[in-house]
C-alpha positions as CSV (number, residue, x, y, z in Angstrom):
1,M,1.7,60.0,49.4
2,P,3.4,57.7,47.1
3,I,6.9,56.3,46.9
4,I,8.3,57.5,43.6
5,D,11.3,55.9,41.9
6,I,12.8,57.6,38.8
7,E,15.5,55.9,36.8
8,I,17.6,58.2,34.6
9,P,20.8,57.8,32.6
10,Q,23.7,59.6,34.2
11,G,24.2,63.1,32.9
12,A,20.7,63.3,31.5
13,L,19.7,66.0,34.0
14,K,21.7,68.8,35.6
15,D,22.3,68.4,39.4
16,N,20.2,71.5,40.3
17,V,17.3,70.1,38.3
18,K,17.6,66.6,39.9
19,H,17.2,68.3,43.3
20,Q,14.0,70.0,42.2
21,L,12.4,66.7,40.9
22,P,11.3,65.4,44.3
23,E,9.1,68.4,45.1
24,K,7.7,68.8,41.6
25,L,6.8,65.1,41.0
26,G,5.7,64.7,44.6
27,R,3.3,67.7,44.5
28,I,1.9,66.5,41.2
29,A,1.2,63.0,42.7
30,I,-0.3,64.4,45.9
31,E,-2.6,66.6,43.9
32,Y,-3.9,63.6,41.9
33,E,-4.4,61.6,45.1
34,G,-6.6,64.4,46.4
35,L,-4.2,65.3,49.2
36,S,-3.1,68.8,48.1
37,G,-1.9,71.1,50.8
38,S,-1.4,68.4,53.4
39,R,2.0,68.6,55.2
40,F,1.5,65.0,56.4
41,A,1.1,63.8,52.7
42,Q,4.2,65.8,51.8
43,E,6.3,64.2,54.5
44,F,4.9,60.8,53.5
45,T,5.9,61.2,49.9
46,W,9.4,60.0,49.1
47,L,11.3,60.1,45.9
48,Y,14.3,58.0,45.0
49,I,16.4,59.0,42.0
50,H,18.3,56.1,40.5
51,E,21.0,57.5,38.2
52,L,22.4,54.7,36.2
53,P,25.6,54.8,34.1
54,A,24.7,55.7,30.6
55,T,25.9,52.3,29.4
56,H,23.3,50.7,31.7
57,V,20.3,52.3,30.0
58,A,19.7,51.1,26.5
59,Q,17.2,50.1,23.8
60,V,17.5,46.9,21.8
61,S,17.4,49.0,18.6
62,G,20.8,50.6,19.4
63,E,22.2,53.8,20.6
64,L,19.7,56.2,22.3
65,P,19.2,59.5,20.4
66,K,17.9,61.1,23.6
67,P,17.7,59.9,27.3
68,I,14.9,57.6,28.3
69,Y,13.3,57.6,31.7
70,R,11.3,55.1,33.8
71,V,9.1,56.4,36.7
72,T,7.4,54.1,39.1
73,F,4.7,55.2,41.6
74,T,4.0,52.9,44.5
75,T,0.7,53.9,46.2
76,L,-2.2,52.4,48.0
77,E,-4.7,50.5,45.8
78,T,-7.7,52.6,44.7
79,L,-6.1,55.9,45.6
80,L,-5.7,56.6,41.9
81,D,-8.2,55.5,39.3
82,D,-7.2,54.8,35.7
83,E,-8.0,58.4,34.5
84,R,-6.0,60.0,37.2
85,K,-3.1,57.6,36.5
86,H,-3.2,58.6,32.9
87,M,-3.2,62.3,33.6
88,L,-0.5,61.9,36.2
89,G,1.6,60.0,33.7
90,V,1.2,62.8,31.1
91,D,2.2,65.4,33.8
92,V,5.2,63.4,34.8
93,A,6.4,63.2,31.1
94,K,5.9,67.0,30.7
95,T,7.8,67.6,34.0
96,I,10.7,65.5,32.8
97,Y,10.8,67.3,29.4
98,E,10.8,70.6,31.3
99,A,13.6,69.4,33.6
100,E,15.8,68.5,30.7
101,G,15.0,71.7,28.8
102,S,13.2,70.0,25.9
103,K,10.2,71.2,24.1
104,W,7.1,69.0,24.9
105,N,6.5,66.4,22.2
106,P,3.9,63.9,23.1
107,E,4.7,61.7,20.1
108,E,8.4,61.5,21.0
109,A,7.6,61.1,24.8
110,H,5.8,57.9,23.9
111,N,9.2,56.2,23.6
112,R,11.2,58.2,26.1
113,V,9.2,58.5,29.4
114,W,7.3,55.6,30.8
115,T,5.3,55.7,34.0
116,F,4.3,52.6,36.0
117,F,2.1,52.1,39.0
118,N,2.4,49.6,41.8
119,D,-0.9,49.5,43.6
120,V,-0.3,48.1,47.1
121,R,-3.3,46.3,48.7
122,Q,-4.4,47.8,52.0
123,G,-2.7,45.9,54.8
124,D,0.4,45.2,52.6
125,W,2.1,48.6,53.4
126,I,3.5,48.9,56.9
127,A,4.8,52.3,57.8
128,G,7.1,51.8,60.8
129,S,4.7,49.8,63.0
130,L,1.4,51.0,61.6
131,I,-0.6,49.6,58.7
132,N,-0.9,52.3,56.0
133,N,-4.5,52.5,54.8
134,I,-6.7,54.9,53.1
135,P,-9.3,55.6,55.9
136,D,-6.6,56.4,58.4
137,L,-4.8,58.6,55.8
138,Q,-8.0,60.5,54.9
139,E,-8.8,61.0,58.6
140,R,-5.3,62.3,59.3
141,V,-5.5,64.8,56.4
142,E,-9.0,65.9,57.4
143,K,-7.8,66.6,60.9
144,E,-4.9,68.6,59.6
145,R,-7.1,70.6,57.3
146,A,-9.6,71.3,60.1
147,A,-6.8,72.6,62.3
148,A,-5.5,75.0,59.7
């Protein structure tokens, strides 16, 4: 149930593809967090697409041969270990390549799709008036699964 921010250059992705990204990236993240199938986790996963004017996305080396992307996941600390973060980052890059209609190229992706993680300490994420923490989250998902 992360908050996902993706920064893309304007025009890099078609509108219909941009509308599909929240579900695709959100489901990938929920799976790595171990919360697959939870309606609660889906409702608690938000995605913000920040489409920047092409002139506001650059590399110091000069003109971009292809679009570059920055994706940031904000989630509770310890929900994702280093291995899961790595695998999630690879799946994010593959999803973006698919979204833009490009053939997957891990070597090229190294300089085109970067994924960052903001791990929020428990107690530092307030959802409305409630403290967002892992034990409460797991309990809510377990109750939901038991009721299904």
